[in-house]
Structure formats: C-alpha cells, structure tokens
PDB file of N, CA, C and O in Angstrom:
ATOM      1  N   MET A   1     134.164  97.577  71.197  1.00  0.00           N
ATOM      2  CA  MET A   1     133.738  98.932  71.450  1.00  0.00           C
ATOM      3  C   MET A   1     134.483  99.903  70.572  1.00  0.00           C
ATOM      4  O   MET A   1     135.706  99.847  70.448  1.00  0.00           O
ATOM      5  N   THR A   2     133.741 100.778  69.976  1.00  0.00           N
ATOM      6  CA  THR A   2     134.420 101.751  69.160  1.00  0.00           C
ATOM      7  C   THR A   2     134.549 103.078  69.917  1.00  0.00           C
ATOM      8  O   THR A   2     133.631 103.461  70.642  1.00  0.00           O
ATOM      9  N   ASN A   3     135.599 103.735  69.770  1.00  0.00           N
ATOM     10  CA  ASN A   3     135.876 104.983  70.484  1.00  0.00           C
ATOM     11  C   ASN A   3     135.626 106.095  69.491  1.00  0.00           C
ATOM     12  O   ASN A   3     136.418 106.304  68.573  1.00  0.00           O
ATOM     13  N   VAL A   4     134.498 106.830  69.674  1.00  0.00           N
ATOM     14  CA  VAL A   4     134.102 107.906  68.729  1.00  0.00           C
ATOM     15  C   VAL A   4     134.375 109.204  69.387  1.00  0.00           C
ATOM     16  O   VAL A   4     133.773 109.548  70.404  1.00  0.00           O
ATOM     17  N   GLU A   5     135.351 109.980  68.765  1.00  0.00           N
ATOM     18  CA  GLU A   5     135.650 111.263  69.259  1.00  0.00           C
ATOM     19  C   GLU A   5     135.050 112.297  68.349  1.00  0.00           C
ATOM     20  O   GLU A   5     135.076 112.123  67.131  1.00  0.00           O
ATOM     21  N   PRO A   6     134.503 113.380  68.895  1.00  0.00           N
ATOM     22  CA  PRO A   6     133.936 114.430  68.029  1.00  0.00           C
ATOM     23  C   PRO A   6     135.009 115.056  67.191  1.00  0.00           C
ATOM     24  O   PRO A   6     136.120 115.313  67.656  1.00  0.00           O
ATOM     25  N   ASP A   7     134.660 115.304  65.931  1.00  0.00           N
ATOM     26  CA  ASP A   7     135.555 115.996  65.030  1.00  0.00           C
ATOM     27  C   ASP A   7     135.738 117.437  65.443  1.00  0.00           C
ATOM     28  O   ASP A   7     134.752 118.059  65.839  1.00  0.00           O
ATOM     29  N   SER A   8     136.905 118.008  65.381  1.00  0.00           N
ATOM     30  CA  SER A   8     137.107 119.373  65.838  1.00  0.00           C
ATOM     31  C   SER A   8     136.296 120.371  64.981  1.00  0.00           C
ATOM     32  O   SER A   8     135.903 121.414  65.501  1.00  0.00           O
ATOM     33  N   ALA A   9     136.046 120.105  63.756  1.00  0.00           N
ATOM     34  CA  ALA A   9     135.266 120.993  62.881  1.00  0.00           C
ATOM     35  C   ALA A   9     133.751 121.001  63.338  1.00  0.00           C
ATOM     36  O   ALA A   9     133.074 122.029  63.327  1.00  0.00           O
ATOM     37  N   GLU A  10     133.297 119.816  63.722  1.00  0.00           N
ATOM     38  CA  GLU A  10     131.906 119.795  64.165  1.00  0.00           C
ATOM     39  C   GLU A  10     131.702 120.485  65.517  1.00  0.00           C
ATOM     40  O   GLU A  10     130.696 121.167  65.714  1.00  0.00           O
ATOM     41  N   SER A  11     132.614 120.319  66.418  1.00  0.00           N
ATOM     42  CA  SER A  11     132.428 120.959  67.705  1.00  0.00           C
ATOM     43  C   SER A  11     132.576 122.439  67.680  1.00  0.00           C
ATOM     44  O   SER A  11     132.003 123.104  68.543  1.00  0.00           O
ATOM     45  N   THR A  12     133.324 123.027  66.728  1.00  0.00           N
ATOM     46  CA  THR A  12     133.473 124.520  66.646  1.00  0.00           C
ATOM     47  C   THR A  12     132.289 125.103  65.841  1.00  0.00           C
ATOM     48  O   THR A  12     131.916 126.256  66.056  1.00  0.00           O
ATOM     49  N   SER A  13     131.695 124.317  64.913  1.00  0.00           N
ATOM     50  CA  SER A  13     130.624 124.901  64.124  1.00  0.00           C
ATOM     51  C   SER A  13     129.255 124.992  64.841  1.00  0.00           C
ATOM     52  O   SER A  13     128.358 125.705  64.393  1.00  0.00           O
ATOM     53  N   ASN A  14     129.122 124.283  65.921  1.00  0.00           N
ATOM     54  CA  ASN A  14     127.891 124.273  66.695  1.00  0.00           C
ATOM     55  C   ASN A  14     128.175 124.614  68.177  1.00  0.00           C
ATOM     56  O   ASN A  14     128.079 123.769  69.067  1.00  0.00           O
ATOM     57  N   PRO A  15     128.529 125.897  68.390  1.00  0.00           N
ATOM     58  CA  PRO A  15     128.814 126.203  69.804  1.00  0.00           C
ATOM     59  C   PRO A  15     127.539 126.269  70.627  1.00  0.00           C
ATOM     60  O   PRO A  15     126.474 126.601  70.108  1.00  0.00           O
ATOM     61  N   VAL A  16     127.651 125.949  71.926  1.00  0.00           N
ATOM     62  CA  VAL A  16     126.505 126.106  72.813  1.00  0.00           C
ATOM     63  C   VAL A  16     126.376 127.519  73.319  1.00  0.00           C
ATOM     64  O   VAL A  16     127.306 128.055  73.921  1.00  0.00           O
ATOM     65  N   THR A  17     125.262 128.112  73.086  1.00  0.00           N
ATOM     66  CA  THR A  17     125.012 129.491  73.471  1.00  0.00           C
ATOM     67  C   THR A  17     123.910 129.550  74.522  1.00  0.00           C
ATOM     68  O   THR A  17     123.114 128.624  74.677  1.00  0.00           O
ATOM     69  N   ARG A  18     123.893 130.679  75.243  1.00  0.00           N
ATOM     70  CA  ARG A  18     122.837 130.941  76.157  1.00  0.00           C
ATOM     71  C   ARG A  18     121.549 131.237  75.399  1.00  0.00           C
ATOM     72  O   ARG A  18     121.612 131.774  74.293  1.00  0.00           O
ATOM     73  N   PRO A  19     120.422 130.919  75.933  1.00  0.00           N
ATOM     74  CA  PRO A  19     119.160 131.302  75.305  1.00  0.00           C
ATOM     75  C   PRO A  19     118.945 132.791  75.379  1.00  0.00           C
ATOM     76  O   PRO A  19     119.324 133.416  76.369  1.00  0.00           O
ATOM     77  N   ARG A  20     118.330 133.400  74.331  1.00  0.00           N
ATOM     78  CA  ARG A  20     118.091 134.838  74.319  1.00  0.00           C
ATOM     79  C   ARG A  20     117.043 135.176  75.348  1.00  0.00           C
ATOM     80  O   ARG A  20     116.157 134.378  75.654  1.00  0.00           O
ATOM     81  N   VAL A  21     117.165 136.404  75.887  1.00  0.00           N
ATOM     82  CA  VAL A  21     116.101 136.930  76.774  1.00  0.00           C
ATOM     83  C   VAL A  21     114.973 137.418  75.845  1.00  0.00           C
ATOM     84  O   VAL A  21     115.228 138.153  74.891  1.00  0.00           O
ATOM     85  N   ARG A  22     113.757 137.015  76.124  1.00  0.00           N
ATOM     86  CA  ARG A  22     112.615 137.342  75.283  1.00  0.00           C
ATOM     87  C   ARG A  22     111.986 138.615  75.860  1.00  0.00           C
ATOM     88  O   ARG A  22     111.134 138.553  76.747  1.00  0.00           O
ATOM     89  N   PHE A  23     112.428 139.792  75.331  1.00  0.00           N
ATOM     90  CA  PHE A  23     111.995 141.053  75.852  1.00  0.00           C
ATOM     91  C   PHE A  23     110.553 141.348  75.459  1.00  0.00           C
ATOM     92  O   PHE A  23     109.882 142.100  76.165  1.00  0.00           O
ATOM     93  N   GLY A  24     110.053 140.792  74.372  1.00  0.00           N
ATOM     94  CA  GLY A  24     108.654 140.961  74.007  1.00  0.00           C
ATOM     95  C   GLY A  24     107.742 140.329  75.028  1.00  0.00           C
ATOM     96  O   GLY A  24     106.775 140.934  75.491  1.00  0.00           O
ATOM     97  N   THR A  25     108.073 139.085  75.372  1.00  0.00           N
ATOM     98  CA  THR A  25     107.277 138.381  76.360  1.00  0.00           C
ATOM     99  C   THR A  25     107.293 139.084  77.708  1.00  0.00           C
ATOM    100  O   THR A  25     106.259 139.205  78.365  1.00  0.00           O
ATOM    101  N   ILE A  26     108.452 139.541  78.112  1.00  0.00           N
ATOM    102  CA  ILE A  26     108.602 140.253  79.386  1.00  0.00           C
ATOM    103  C   ILE A  26     107.796 141.582  79.363  1.00  0.00           C
ATOM    104  O   ILE A  26     107.129 141.951  80.329  1.00  0.00           O
ATOM    105  N   SER A  27     107.892 142.241  78.266  1.00  0.00           N
ATOM    106  CA  SER A  27     107.238 143.575  78.178  1.00  0.00           C
ATOM    107  C   SER A  27     105.709 143.343  78.220  1.00  0.00           C
ATOM    108  O   SER A  27     105.034 143.987  79.023  1.00  0.00           O
ATOM    109  N   TRP A  28     105.154 142.466  77.403  1.00  0.00           N
ATOM    110  CA  TRP A  28     103.717 142.236  77.358  1.00  0.00           C
ATOM    111  C   TRP A  28     103.212 141.636  78.728  1.00  0.00           C
ATOM    112  O   TRP A  28     102.105 141.933  79.176  1.00  0.00           O
ATOM    113  N   GLY A  29     104.035 140.821  79.336  1.00  0.00           N
ATOM    114  CA  GLY A  29     103.631 140.349  80.670  1.00  0.00           C
ATOM    115  C   GLY A  29     103.524 141.415  81.696  1.00  0.00           C
ATOM    116  O   GLY A  29     102.601 141.419  82.510  1.00  0.00           O
ATOM    117  N   LEU A  30     104.484 142.351  81.670  1.00  0.00           N
ATOM    118  CA  LEU A  30     104.463 143.499  82.597  1.00  0.00           C
ATOM    119  C   LEU A  30     103.248 144.382  82.292  1.00  0.00           C
ATOM    120  O   LEU A  30     102.574 144.850  83.209  1.00  0.00           O
ATOM    121  N   ILE A  31     102.967 144.612  80.979  1.00  0.00           N
ATOM    122  CA  ILE A  31     101.800 145.499  80.649  1.00  0.00           C
ATOM    123  C   ILE A  31     100.501 144.871  81.157  1.00  0.00           C
ATOM    124  O   ILE A  31      99.701 145.484  81.864  1.00  0.00           O
ATOM    125  N   VAL A  32     100.344 143.600  80.746  1.00  0.00           N
ATOM    126  CA  VAL A  32      99.093 142.909  81.196  1.00  0.00           C
ATOM    127  C   VAL A  32      98.962 142.830  82.695  1.00  0.00           C
ATOM    128  O   VAL A  32      97.890 143.040  83.263  1.00  0.00           O
ATOM    129  N   GLY A  33     100.111 142.512  83.340  1.00  0.00           N
ATOM    130  CA  GLY A  33     100.070 142.442  84.788  1.00  0.00           C
ATOM    131  C   GLY A  33      99.772 143.745  85.479  1.00  0.00           C
ATOM    132  O   GLY A  33      98.983 143.772  86.424  1.00  0.00           O
ATOM    133  N   LEU A  34     100.380 144.829  85.036  1.00  0.00           N
ATOM    134  CA  LEU A  34     100.104 146.163  85.555  1.00  0.00           C
ATOM    135  C   LEU A  34      98.671 146.588  85.279  1.00  0.00           C
ATOM    136  O   LEU A  34      98.001 147.183  86.122  1.00  0.00           O
ATOM    137  N   GLY A  35      98.230 146.271  84.090  1.00  0.00           N
ATOM    138  CA  GLY A  35      96.783 146.611  83.758  1.00  0.00           C
ATOM    139  C   GLY A  35      95.818 145.903  84.624  1.00  0.00           C
ATOM    140  O   GLY A  35      94.846 146.485  85.105  1.00  0.00           O
ATOM    141  N   GLY A  36      96.088 144.587  84.839  1.00  0.00           N
ATOM    142  CA  GLY A  36      95.275 143.832  85.726  1.00  0.00           C
ATOM    143  C   GLY A  36      95.299 144.245  87.127  1.00  0.00           C
ATOM    144  O   GLY A  36      94.267 144.235  87.799  1.00  0.00           O
ATOM    145  N   LEU A  37      96.440 144.612  87.601  1.00  0.00           N
ATOM    146  CA  LEU A  37      96.601 145.140  88.963  1.00  0.00           C
ATOM    147  C   LEU A  37      95.852 146.455  89.178  1.00  0.00           C
ATOM    148  O   LEU A  37      95.193 146.652  90.199  1.00  0.00           O
ATOM    149  N   ALA A  38      95.967 147.344  88.200  1.00  0.00           N
ATOM    150  CA  ALA A  38      95.247 148.621  88.279  1.00  0.00           C
ATOM    151  C   ALA A  38      93.762 148.435  88.307  1.00  0.00           C
ATOM    152  O   ALA A  38      93.054 149.080  89.081  1.00  0.00           O
ATOM    153  N   LEU A  39      93.254 147.487  87.399  1.00  0.00           N
ATOM    154  CA  LEU A  39      91.811 147.236  87.323  1.00  0.00           C
ATOM    155  C   LEU A  39      91.325 146.581  88.633  1.00  0.00           C
ATOM    156  O   LEU A  39      90.243 146.887  89.134  1.00  0.00           O
ATOM    157  N   LEU A  40      92.134 145.701  89.151  1.00  0.00           N
ATOM    158  CA  LEU A  40      91.807 145.032  90.411  1.00  0.00           C
ATOM    159  C   LEU A  40      91.673 146.064  91.594  1.00  0.00           C
ATOM    160  O   LEU A  40      90.736 145.988  92.388  1.00  0.00           O
ATOM    161  N   LEU A  41      92.611 146.995  91.675  1.00  0.00           N
ATOM    162  CA  LEU A  41      92.604 148.038  92.677  1.00  0.00           C
ATOM    163  C   LEU A  41      91.362 148.923  92.485  1.00  0.00           C
ATOM    164  O   LEU A  41      90.745 149.335  93.468  1.00  0.00           O
ATOM    165  N   LEU A  42      90.994 149.214  91.246  1.00  0.00           N
ATOM    166  CA  LEU A  42      89.809 150.017  91.008  1.00  0.00           C
ATOM    167  C   LEU A  42      88.573 149.323  91.383  1.00  0.00           C
ATOM    168  O   LEU A  42      87.647 149.967  91.876  1.00  0.00           O
ATOM    169  N   LEU A  43      88.482 148.001  91.179  1.00  0.00           N
ATOM    170  CA  LEU A  43      87.209 147.319  91.474  1.00  0.00           C
ATOM    171  C   LEU A  43      87.127 146.967  92.951  1.00  0.00           C
ATOM    172  O   LEU A  43      86.032 146.738  93.465  1.00  0.00           O
ATOM    173  N   LEU A  44      88.233 146.918  93.629  1.00  0.00           N
ATOM    174  CA  LEU A  44      88.150 146.645  95.101  1.00  0.00           C
ATOM    175  C   LEU A  44      87.738 147.827  95.905  1.00  0.00           C
ATOM    176  O   LEU A  44      87.235 147.670  97.018  1.00  0.00           O
ATOM    177  N   THR A  45      87.936 149.036  95.373  1.00  0.00           N
ATOM    178  CA  THR A  45      87.613 150.214  96.114  1.00  0.00           C
ATOM    179  C   THR A  45      86.261 150.720  95.622  1.00  0.00           C
ATOM    180  O   THR A  45      86.158 151.124  94.464  1.00  0.00           O
ATOM    181  N   PRO A  46      85.202 150.715  96.467  1.00  0.00           N
ATOM    182  CA  PRO A  46      83.874 151.091  96.005  1.00  0.00           C
ATOM    183  C   PRO A  46      83.846 152.552  95.520  1.00  0.00           C
ATOM    184  O   PRO A  46      83.173 152.828  94.526  1.00  0.00           O
ATOM    185  N   GLY A  47      84.504 153.450  96.136  1.00  0.00           N
ATOM    186  CA  GLY A  47      84.478 154.854  95.731  1.00  0.00           C
ATOM    187  C   GLY A  47      85.111 155.054  94.396  1.00  0.00           C
ATOM    188  O   GLY A  47      84.580 155.786  93.560  1.00  0.00           O
ATOM    189  N   ALA A  48      86.280 154.397  94.162  1.00  0.00           N
ATOM    190  CA  ALA A  48      87.000 154.511  92.881  1.00  0.00           C
ATOM    191  C   ALA A  48      86.185 153.800  91.767  1.00  0.00           C
ATOM    192  O   ALA A  48      86.241 154.226  90.614  1.00  0.00           O
ATOM    193  N   ARG A  49      85.459 152.766  92.081  1.00  0.00           N
ATOM    194  CA  ARG A  49      84.640 152.058  91.073  1.00  0.00           C
ATOM    195  C   ARG A  49      83.520 152.950  90.578  1.00  0.00           C
ATOM    196  O   ARG A  49      83.279 153.055  89.376  1.00  0.00           O
ATOM    197  N   SER A  50      82.810 153.620  91.554  1.00  0.00           N
ATOM    198  CA  SER A  50      81.743 154.471  91.121  1.00  0.00           C
ATOM    199  C   SER A  50      82.255 155.684  90.362  1.00  0.00           C
ATOM    200  O   SER A  50      81.625 156.115  89.396  1.00  0.00           O
ATOM    201  N   GLN A  51      83.388 156.244  90.783  1.00  0.00           N
ATOM    202  CA  GLN A  51      83.931 157.346  90.031  1.00  0.00           C
ATOM    203  C   GLN A  51      84.408 156.933  88.549  1.00  0.00           C
ATOM    204  O   GLN A  51      84.284 157.711  87.603  1.00  0.00           O
ATOM    205  N   LEU A  52      84.930 155.722  88.432  1.00  0.00           N
ATOM    206  CA  LEU A  52      85.301 155.205  87.126  1.00  0.00           C
ATOM    207  C   LEU A  52      84.075 155.041  86.244  1.00  0.00           C
ATOM    208  O   LEU A  52      84.112 155.394  85.065  1.00  0.00           O
ATOM    209  N   VAL A  53      82.966 154.498  86.806  1.00  0.00           N
ATOM    210  CA  VAL A  53      81.779 154.350  86.024  1.00  0.00           C
ATOM    211  C   VAL A  53      81.190 155.668  85.577  1.00  0.00           C
ATOM    212  O   VAL A  53      80.740 155.811  84.440  1.00  0.00           O
ATOM    213  N   GLN A  54      81.198 156.614  86.469  1.00  0.00           N
ATOM    214  CA  GLN A  54      80.694 157.955  86.107  1.00  0.00           C
ATOM    215  C   GLN A  54      81.588 158.674  85.038  1.00  0.00           C
ATOM    216  O   GLN A  54      81.085 159.378  84.162  1.00  0.00           O
ATOM    217  N   TRP A  55      82.882 158.473  85.148  1.00  0.00           N
ATOM    218  CA  TRP A  55      83.763 159.019  84.166  1.00  0.00           C
ATOM    219  C   TRP A  55      83.605 158.398  82.820  1.00  0.00           C
ATOM    220  O   TRP A  55      83.641 159.096  81.807  1.00  0.00           O
ATOM    221  N   VAL A  56      83.416 157.008  82.778  1.00  0.00           N
ATOM    222  CA  VAL A  56      83.219 156.380  81.463  1.00  0.00           C
ATOM    223  C   VAL A  56      81.883 156.795  80.851  1.00  0.00           C
ATOM    224  O   VAL A  56      81.831 157.084  79.656  1.00  0.00           O
ATOM    225  N   TRP A  57      80.829 156.834  81.614  1.00  0.00           N
ATOM    226  CA  TRP A  57      79.536 157.215  81.065  1.00  0.00           C
ATOM    227  C   TRP A  57      79.519 158.735  80.675  1.00  0.00           C
ATOM    228  O   TRP A  57      78.671 159.168  79.893  1.00  0.00           O
ATOM    229  N   GLY A  58      80.431 159.491  81.213  1.00  0.00           N
ATOM    230  CA  GLY A  58      80.454 160.900  80.873  1.00  0.00           C
ATOM    231  C   GLY A  58      81.329 161.255  79.716  1.00  0.00           C
ATOM    232  O   GLY A  58      81.464 162.432  79.383  1.00  0.00           O
ATOM    233  N   LEU A  59      81.960 160.227  79.061  1.00  0.00           N
ATOM    234  CA  LEU A  59      82.809 160.483  77.936  1.00  0.00           C
ATOM    235  C   LEU A  59      81.935 160.808  76.653  1.00  0.00           C
ATOM    236  O   LEU A  59      80.886 160.205  76.424  1.00  0.00           O
ATOM    237  N   ASP A  60      82.422 161.762  75.868  1.00  0.00           N
ATOM    238  CA  ASP A  60      81.736 161.966  74.589  1.00  0.00           C
ATOM    239  C   ASP A  60      82.485 161.227  73.485  1.00  0.00           C
ATOM    240  O   ASP A  60      83.505 160.601  73.770  1.00  0.00           O
ATOM    241  N   ALA A  61      82.050 161.272  72.312  1.00  0.00           N
ATOM    242  CA  ALA A  61      82.579 160.503  71.166  1.00  0.00           C
ATOM    243  C   ALA A  61      84.007 160.983  70.818  1.00  0.00           C
ATOM    244  O   ALA A  61      84.885 160.185  70.488  1.00  0.00           O
ATOM    245  N   ALA A  62      84.193 162.245  70.898  1.00  0.00           N
ATOM    246  CA  ALA A  62      85.578 162.806  70.516  1.00  0.00           C
ATOM    247  C   ALA A  62      86.610 162.308  71.487  1.00  0.00           C
ATOM    248  O   ALA A  62      87.717 161.950  71.085  1.00  0.00           O
ATOM    249  N   THR A  63      86.271 162.278  72.773  1.00  0.00           N
ATOM    250  CA  THR A  63      87.197 161.827  73.791  1.00  0.00           C
ATOM    251  C   THR A  63      87.490 160.324  73.621  1.00  0.00           C
ATOM    252  O   THR A  63      88.624 159.874  73.790  1.00  0.00           O
ATOM    253  N   VAL A  64      86.451 159.575  73.287  1.00  0.00           N
ATOM    254  CA  VAL A  64      86.648 158.107  73.067  1.00  0.00           C
ATOM    255  C   VAL A  64      87.635 157.888  71.890  1.00  0.00           C
ATOM    256  O   VAL A  64      88.533 157.049  71.963  1.00  0.00           O
ATOM    257  N   VAL A  65      87.444 158.644  70.848  1.00  0.00           N
ATOM    258  CA  VAL A  65      88.280 158.536  69.649  1.00  0.00           C
ATOM    259  C   VAL A  65      89.716 158.901  70.000  1.00  0.00           C
ATOM    260  O   VAL A  65      90.652 158.235  69.558  1.00  0.00           O
ATOM    261  N   GLN A  66      89.889 159.927  70.773  1.00  0.00           N
ATOM    262  CA  GLN A  66      91.211 160.363  71.218  1.00  0.00           C
ATOM    263  C   GLN A  66      91.922 159.277  72.114  1.00  0.00           C
ATOM    264  O   GLN A  66      93.101 158.965  71.952  1.00  0.00           O
ATOM    265  N   LEU A  67      91.127 158.747  73.044  1.00  0.00           N
ATOM    266  CA  LEU A  67      91.675 157.711  73.878  1.00  0.00           C
ATOM    267  C   LEU A  67      92.074 156.466  73.095  1.00  0.00           C
ATOM    268  O   LEU A  67      93.094 155.845  73.391  1.00  0.00           O
ATOM    269  N   VAL A  68      91.291 156.109  72.119  1.00  0.00           N
ATOM    270  CA  VAL A  68      91.635 154.884  71.274  1.00  0.00           C
ATOM    271  C   VAL A  68      92.881 155.247  70.427  1.00  0.00           C
ATOM    272  O   VAL A  68      93.735 154.386  70.218  1.00  0.00           O
ATOM    273  N   ALA A  69      93.000 156.463  69.950  1.00  0.00           N
ATOM    274  CA  ALA A  69      94.159 156.811  69.146  1.00  0.00           C
ATOM    275  C   ALA A  69      95.446 156.806  70.010  1.00  0.00           C
ATOM    276  O   ALA A  69      96.506 156.368  69.564  1.00  0.00           O
ATOM    277  N   VAL A  70      95.316 157.313  71.276  1.00  0.00           N
ATOM    278  CA  VAL A  70      96.467 157.280  72.137  1.00  0.00           C
ATOM    279  C   VAL A  70      96.880 155.893  72.506  1.00  0.00           C
ATOM    280  O   VAL A  70      98.076 155.605  72.546  1.00  0.00           O
ATOM    281  N   MET A  71      95.919 154.994  72.788  1.00  0.00           N
ATOM    282  CA  MET A  71      96.219 153.634  73.062  1.00  0.00           C
ATOM    283  C   MET A  71      96.845 152.883  71.911  1.00  0.00           C
ATOM    284  O   MET A  71      97.764 152.088  72.104  1.00  0.00           O
ATOM    285  N   CYS A  72      96.347 153.136  70.708  1.00  0.00           N
ATOM    286  CA  CYS A  72      96.946 152.483  69.493  1.00  0.00           C
ATOM    287  C   CYS A  72      98.407 153.073  69.345  1.00  0.00           C
ATOM    288  O   CYS A  72      99.337 152.316  69.066  1.00  0.00           O
ATOM    289  N   GLY A  73      98.588 154.327  69.519  1.00  0.00           N
ATOM    290  CA  GLY A  73      99.902 154.892  69.410  1.00  0.00           C
ATOM    291  C   GLY A  73     100.891 154.296  70.449  1.00  0.00           C
ATOM    292  O   GLY A  73     102.055 154.043  70.138  1.00  0.00           O
ATOM    293  N   ALA A  74     100.406 154.085  71.656  1.00  0.00           N
ATOM    294  CA  ALA A  74     101.243 153.473  72.654  1.00  0.00           C
ATOM    295  C   ALA A  74     101.613 152.076  72.350  1.00  0.00           C
ATOM    296  O   ALA A  74     102.747 151.665  72.594  1.00  0.00           O
ATOM    297  N   ILE A  75     100.683 151.321  71.817  1.00  0.00           N
ATOM    298  CA  ILE A  75     100.963 149.961  71.379  1.00  0.00           C
ATOM    299  C   ILE A  75     101.965 149.902  70.186  1.00  0.00           C
ATOM    300  O   ILE A  75     102.868 149.066  70.161  1.00  0.00           O
ATOM    301  N   LEU A  76     101.777 150.798  69.222  1.00  0.00           N
ATOM    302  CA  LEU A  76     102.712 150.878  68.114  1.00  0.00           C
ATOM    303  C   LEU A  76     104.093 151.300  68.552  1.00  0.00           C
ATOM    304  O   LEU A  76     105.084 150.810  68.012  1.00  0.00           O
ATOM    305  N   LEU A  77     104.185 152.201  69.520  1.00  0.00           N
ATOM    306  CA  LEU A  77     105.504 152.579  70.059  1.00  0.00           C
ATOM    307  C   LEU A  77     106.118 151.448  70.723  1.00  0.00           C
ATOM    308  O   LEU A  77     107.315 151.234  70.532  1.00  0.00           O
ATOM    309  N   LEU A  78     105.405 150.665  71.516  1.00  0.00           N
ATOM    310  CA  LEU A  78     105.995 149.470  72.192  1.00  0.00           C
ATOM    311  C   LEU A  78     106.419 148.452  71.183  1.00  0.00           C
ATOM    312  O   LEU A  78     107.479 147.847  71.346  1.00  0.00           O
ATOM    313  N   LEU A  79     105.650 148.229  70.147  1.00  0.00           N
ATOM    314  CA  LEU A  79     106.006 147.257  69.107  1.00  0.00           C
ATOM    315  C   LEU A  79     107.298 147.718  68.406  1.00  0.00           C
ATOM    316  O   LEU A  79     108.185 146.904  68.148  1.00  0.00           O
ATOM    317  N   GLY A  80     107.404 149.030  68.097  1.00  0.00           N
ATOM    318  CA  GLY A  80     108.603 149.568  67.472  1.00  0.00           C
ATOM    319  C   GLY A  80     109.870 149.356  68.336  1.00  0.00           C
ATOM    320  O   GLY A  80     110.919 148.941  67.844  1.00  0.00           O
ATOM    321  N   VAL A  81     109.727 149.656  69.629  1.00  0.00           N
ATOM    322  CA  VAL A  81     110.837 149.467  70.539  1.00  0.00           C
ATOM    323  C   VAL A  81     111.277 147.992  70.660  1.00  0.00           C
ATOM    324  O   VAL A  81     112.469 147.692  70.729  1.00  0.00           O
ATOM    325  N   LEU A  82     110.288 147.084  70.683  1.00  0.00           N
ATOM    326  CA  LEU A  82     110.597 145.664  70.714  1.00  0.00           C
ATOM    327  C   LEU A  82     111.221 145.187  69.433  1.00  0.00           C
ATOM    328  O   LEU A  82     112.110 144.336  69.458  1.00  0.00           O
ATOM    329  N   ALA A  83     110.758 145.736  68.267  1.00  0.00           N
ATOM    330  CA  ALA A  83     111.374 145.363  67.010  1.00  0.00           C
ATOM    331  C   ALA A  83     112.872 145.832  66.981  1.00  0.00           C
ATOM    332  O   ALA A  83     113.738 145.104  66.497  1.00  0.00           O
ATOM    333  N   LEU A  84     113.139 146.992  67.478  1.00  0.00           N
ATOM    334  CA  LEU A  84     114.554 147.436  67.550  1.00  0.00           C
ATOM    335  C   LEU A  84     115.410 146.516  68.443  1.00  0.00           C
ATOM    336  O   LEU A  84     116.545 146.183  68.102  1.00  0.00           O
ATOM    337  N   VAL A  85     114.841 146.115  69.590  1.00  0.00           N
ATOM    338  CA  VAL A  85     115.551 145.168  70.456  1.00  0.00           C
ATOM    339  C   VAL A  85     115.794 143.855  69.746  1.00  0.00           C
ATOM    340  O   VAL A  85     116.887 143.294  69.811  1.00  0.00           O
ATOM    341  N   ARG A  86     114.801 143.384  69.089  1.00  0.00           N
ATOM    342  CA  ARG A  86     114.909 142.093  68.395  1.00  0.00           C
ATOM    343  C   ARG A  86     116.013 142.210  67.271  1.00  0.00           C
ATOM    344  O   ARG A  86     116.840 141.312  67.110  1.00  0.00           O
ATOM    345  N   ARG A  87     115.993 143.303  66.538  1.00  0.00           N
ATOM    346  CA  ARG A  87     116.998 143.506  65.488  1.00  0.00           C
ATOM    347  C   ARG A  87     118.378 143.501  66.068  1.00  0.00           C
ATOM    348  O   ARG A  87     119.298 142.896  65.518  1.00  0.00           O
ATOM    349  N   ARG A  88     118.524 144.182  67.188  1.00  0.00           N
ATOM    350  CA  ARG A  88     119.816 144.206  67.812  1.00  0.00           C
ATOM    351  C   ARG A  88     120.275 142.812  68.256  1.00  0.00           C
ATOM    352  O   ARG A  88     121.434 142.435  68.086  1.00  0.00           O
ATOM    353  N   GLN A  89     119.321 142.057  68.833  1.00  0.00           N
ATOM    354  CA  GLN A  89     119.685 140.721  69.206  1.00  0.00           C
ATOM    355  C   GLN A  89     120.117 139.831  68.051  1.00  0.00           C
ATOM    356  O   GLN A  89     121.081 139.070  68.135  1.00  0.00           O
ATOM    357  N   LEU A  90     119.339 139.965  66.943  1.00  0.00           N
ATOM    358  CA  LEU A  90     119.665 139.181  65.767  1.00  0.00           C
ATOM    359  C   LEU A  90     121.035 139.585  65.172  1.00  0.00           C
ATOM    360  O   LEU A  90     121.760 138.715  64.688  1.00  0.00           O
ATOM    361  N   ARG A  91     121.383 140.806  65.194  1.00  0.00           N
ATOM    362  CA  ARG A  91     122.701 141.223  64.765  1.00  0.00           C
ATOM    363  C   ARG A  91     123.789 140.668  65.583  1.00  0.00           C
ATOM    364  O   ARG A  91     124.855 140.350  65.057  1.00  0.00           O
ATOM    365  N   LYS A  92     123.568 140.531  66.887  1.00  0.00           N
ATOM    366  CA  LYS A  92     124.598 139.968  67.816  1.00  0.00           C
ATOM    367  C   LYS A  92     124.800 138.503  67.460  1.00  0.00           C
ATOM    368  O   LYS A  92     125.923 138.006  67.540  1.00  0.00           O
ATOM    369  N   VAL A  93     123.749 137.803  67.072  1.00  0.00           N
ATOM    370  CA  VAL A  93     123.836 136.343  66.778  1.00  0.00           C
ATOM    371  C   VAL A  93     124.662 136.133  65.475  1.00  0.00           C
ATOM    372  O   VAL A  93     125.462 135.202  65.379  1.00  0.00           O
ATOM    373  N   GLN A  94     124.444 137.017  64.489  1.00  0.00           N
ATOM    374  CA  GLN A  94     125.115 136.830  63.210  1.00  0.00           C
ATOM    375  C   GLN A  94     126.464 137.251  63.245  1.00  0.00           C
ATOM    376  O   GLN A  94     127.166 137.156  62.238  1.00  0.00           O
TER     377      GLN A  94
END
C-alpha cells in the first residue's frame, strides 16, 4: 500500500469555495412569478377580467408604443443592474 499525501502547493492552489448566489436567476424567477400571480388574480376575478379586456381594447397605437417602450426600458434596467452585480461578484473571485 502506498501512502499518498496531497502536496501542500496543490491543496492551496485549489481552495474549496462556496457556490455563488445566482442573482439573475433569482430576479427573473421573481419577475415571472409575480407576473404570473398578477395574471392569475386578474383571471380569477370576473369583474377585473372584463375591465382588463375593456382597457386593452381601448388602447390606441401611441399608448401601445409607450407601454412597449416602458417595458423594454424596465428590462434593460434590470439587465444593467444584474450585469453590475455579476461584475462585482467576478471581482471578488479574482
């Protein structure tokens, strides 16, 4: 039987670290979950459902364009914040 002991250089070069928290996954999960919950609450309430349908059919083209622009801006803002968090995490690792 051979007795193999780890070299001290090998053990210090490969430290065991905790896995990183995946903020992007958590954030997108919360957004999708909250959106699904809001839609579920709207669809379960008959009065709210009919009001939502009337509101959607009453939108004009300019309002739709504005809503799309706001949603795209919110997504870009979220992506920017998550990129900053990721950059900070990568700096800690290095």
